[in-house]
N, C-alpha and C positions, 0 to 999 in steps of 0.2 A: 345332522348325521354325516354330511359331506366331508367335514374335516377328518372324521374317523375313517371314512372310506378311503380318502386319499392316503392317510397314514398307513392303513392296512395294505393298500395296493403297493406303496413304496417299499414296505417291509417285505411283501411277497416277492417283488421284483428283485430286491437286493438278495433275498435268500435263494431264489431260483438262479440268479446270476452266479452266486457263489457255488451252487451245485455244478453249473457248467464249467467253472474254473477248475473245480476239483476233479471232474471227469477228464478234462484235458490234461491236467497234471498226472492223473492216473495212467492215461494212455502214454504220455511222454515217459513216465517212469518205466512202463513195460518195455518200451522201445529201447530206452537207455540200458535197462537191465539186460535185455537180450543182446545188445551190442557188447556190453562189458562181458557178458557171459561167453560170447563167442570168442572175444579177445583172450579171455582167461583160458578158454579151452585150448586155443592154439599155443599159448604159453605153456600150458600143462604138457602138451605133446612134445614141445621143444625141450623143456627143462625137466620133464618127467618128475613132477613133484612127489613128495612122499605123502604118507597117510595124514600127516598133520595139516598140510595144505588142503587136501581133499576135505577134511573135516571142517576147516575154516570156510571153504567155499560152500559146503552144505549148510553151515550156520548162516552164512550171508543170504543164501537163497531162502532159508526158512524165515529170516528176519524180514526180507522183502515181501514174502507171502503174507506174513502177519500184518505188515504195514498196509498192504493193499486191502486186507480184510477190514482193518480199522477204518481206513478211508471210505470203504464201501458202506460200512455201518454208519459213518458220519453223514455221508450223502443221503442215506435212507432216513436218518434222523432229521435232516434239513427238509427233505420232501414231506415228512410227516408234520413238521412245524408249519410248512406252507398250507397244508390241508387244514390244520387246526386254526390257523389265522383266518382262513376263508370261512370256516364254520362259525367262528366267533363273530365275525363281521355280519354274517347272515342272521345269527341269533340277536345281535344288537339291533339290527334293522327291524326284526320282528317285534322286539320289545318297544321300539319307537312307534311302530304302527299300532300295537296294542294299547300303548299309553295314550296315543292320540284318540283312539276310539273310546277309551274308558273315561278320559277327562274332557273330551270335547275339542273343537277346533282351536280354542284359545289357550289350550294347555301348554305349560312350559315343561312338559314331562322330560325328566332327566336333563334339564338345562340347569346350569349353575346360576348363582344369584346375579351374575353378569349377563346372562342370556346366552352364553356360549355353551356348546355341547361339552359336558363333563363326563369323561370316560368312567371315572370312579362312581358317579351317580348312576350312569347307564348300567354298569355291572350290578350295582346295588338293586336297582329296580328289577333286573332280571332274576337275581338271587332271591329277592323278597317275593316275587311272583311264584317261584318254585317253593319257597317256604310256606306260603299260604296254601298251595296245593297239598303239600305234605301234611300241614296242620289239619286240613279237612279229612285226610285219610286217617290221621291219628284219632281224631274225634269220632269218626265212624267206627274205628276199631275198638275204642273204649266202650262205646255204646253197645256194640254187638257182644263184647266180652261180659259186660255187666248183665245184659239180658240173658246170656247163656249161663250165668253163674259159674264161670270158670274158676279154677283154683287160685288161691292167693299168689302162688308162685308165678303162674302165667300172667296174672294181673300186674304183679310187680314189674315184670319185664316190660309191659306196655307203659306203665307209669314212668319208669326210669327212662325209657325211650322218649316219652313226652317231655320230661324235664330237660333232657339233652337237646331236644329240639328248640326249646326256649333259649338255652345257652347259645345255640347257633344264631338265633335272631340277634342277640346282644352282640355277638362277634361281628356280624356283617354291618350292624348299625354303627359300631365303633369305627369301622373303616370308612363308612359313608360320612360320618361326622368330620373326619380329617379331610375329606374331599370338599364338602360344603356343609358346614354346620347349620347355616340358615335354611337350607333345603330340608334338612332332617327335622328341624324344629318347626318349620312351617306346616308339616303334615301333608305335603303335596303327594306323598307316596301312599297316603291313607284315603279311604273312601270318605264321602262327605259326612256321614253320620259318625264315623270313627273320629274324624277331625274335630267334631263338636266336643268330644270328651278329651281332647289331647291335652297333655300336661308335659312340658319339656321333652317333646319328641316321643311320647308314648302314653301308656295308661297310668292312672294313679293307683299305686298299690293298695291304698286303703279302700278305694272304691271297688277294686276287684275282690277284696276280701268280703265286702258287703254283698257282692253278687253271688259268691260261692257259699257263704255261710248257711243259707236256708237249705242247701242240698246235703249238709253234713250231719244232720240229726240221725241218731242220737249221739251227743258228745258227752263224755264223762266230765265230772266237775273239774278235774285237772286240765282236761283239754279246753274247757270253756274259759278257764283263767288264762291259759297260755294263748288262746286265740284272741281274747280281749286285749292282752298285753301287746300282742303282735299288731293289732289294729291301732292301738294308741301310739306305739313307737313308730309305726309307718307314717301316721298322720303328723307326728312331731317332726320327723325327718323331712317330710314333704313341705311343711311350713318353713323349716329352716332353709331349704333350697329355694323356695319361692321368694322368701325375704332376701336371700343373697342375690337372686336374679333381679329383683326390684332395685337393690342397691347398685348393681352393675349398670342398669339402665340410667339411674340417676347420675352416677359417676361419669358415664359416657356422655350424657347430655351436657354436664358441666364442663367436660373436657373440650367438646367441639365448639362451645359458645364462649369460651374464656377469652377469645380474641374478639374485638368489636365486629359485629356482623355487617355494619354499614360500610366501614373502610378497613377491610382486612389487610394486614401486612402479609405479603406472599411468603416470606421466610417463616414468620410465625404460623401462618396457615399450614404450611407443609409439616412443621413441627407438631402442630396439634393433630393432624391426620395420622402422623406416624405414631403418636402417643395413643390415639384412639384405636388404631389397628392392633396395637399390643394388648389393649384391654379386651378387644373382641376375642382374642385367643382364649379367654376364660370361658367363653361359651362352650367350647369343646369339653372343658372340665365339668361344666354343669350337666351336659348331656350324659357324660360318662358316670357321674355320681347318681343321676336319676336312674339310669339303667342298672347300676349296681344295686340301688335300693330295690328296684323291681325284681332283680334276680335273687337278692337275699330274702325278700318277702316270700317268694315262691318256695325257696329252699327251706325256710323256717316253717312254712305251712306244711310242707311235705313231712318234716320231722315230727310235727305235732300229731298228724293224722295217722290212722291205720292205712294199710295198703288199699283197702276197698274205699275208704273215705277219700284218700288222695286221688283215686281213679275218678270218683264222682266230682271232685273239685276240678280236675283237669277237663272233664267232660263239660261241666258247667261253664268253664272259661272258654273252651272252644265253641260251645253253642252260643255264648254271649257275643263273641266277635263275628261269628257267622251271621247272626241275626242283624247285627249292625251293618254288615256288608249287604245283606239282603234288603234292609231298609233303605240303604243308599241307592240301590238299583231301582227299587220301586219309586223312590222320590225322583230320580232322574227320568224315569219313564212316565211320570204322571202326566195327565192331559193338561195342556196349558191354554188358557183363554187368550184369544186373539185381541190385540189392542184395538 
């Protein structure tokens, strides 16, 4: 966290120094304006200028006043930026401490694959923590609404809000993948039980459909057919992505061992590494396609179901992930036998 702290401090120092420079310029401008104003005043008395000159002087004074107001607003904006940077640094430090507590002393929480602090991953962990908190609130709200038998209109508002919440998850994951795709695929940001079911940086859409399907009865014959087709198409898309990932692993292995391992040529070696780096960029595309499949599966499920069924499906989804997180906590707190 120290590199981030140093960068934030340097930014704050630079911003605050800039504020001081603008304040000095502002004072200098006032003095200069006053001097010029006095000089013009004497010239006016000597030359007795007409109305045209007086109007021009008035316009100059008004322009100077507006300039001072703009600079004052700019200074206030810089001060606000200083405060925001300080607040962000404090939040990132809290996330680091929470990550260390949740994952244990050996955790590489929001560290990139190189072991260095990655600001993009740190922001993702903070945003994902907030996302989980909001997800728990959405789940509780859906449960209360279903028990209270609210109208379909009220229920639809909750369901659409829940769908948008998943869209937000896919958005922040896309940004995290660009920062460190290995981190996202490793599941370090998930609890241990969730990690056990991980597939290309998230849940398997076909498995999630199996989780929610028992909660949707009764389904019409048309819904049953549509739901079955959705399960089949999701499974086929998952298989295609998994096969593509296996092929990428094979290609990557062949690339890095194409030069003899016992006596490598340095020039060839660097060429192989450059080629391998280019192939690794495809991992971001795999994560993006997997999240797109997850998102499309949720949206298709929503269109197949009635409002009340969709609410039960989202409730079942939220409950499922809550139970996995609870299981992880219980597993971490289990009594351990001494060696």
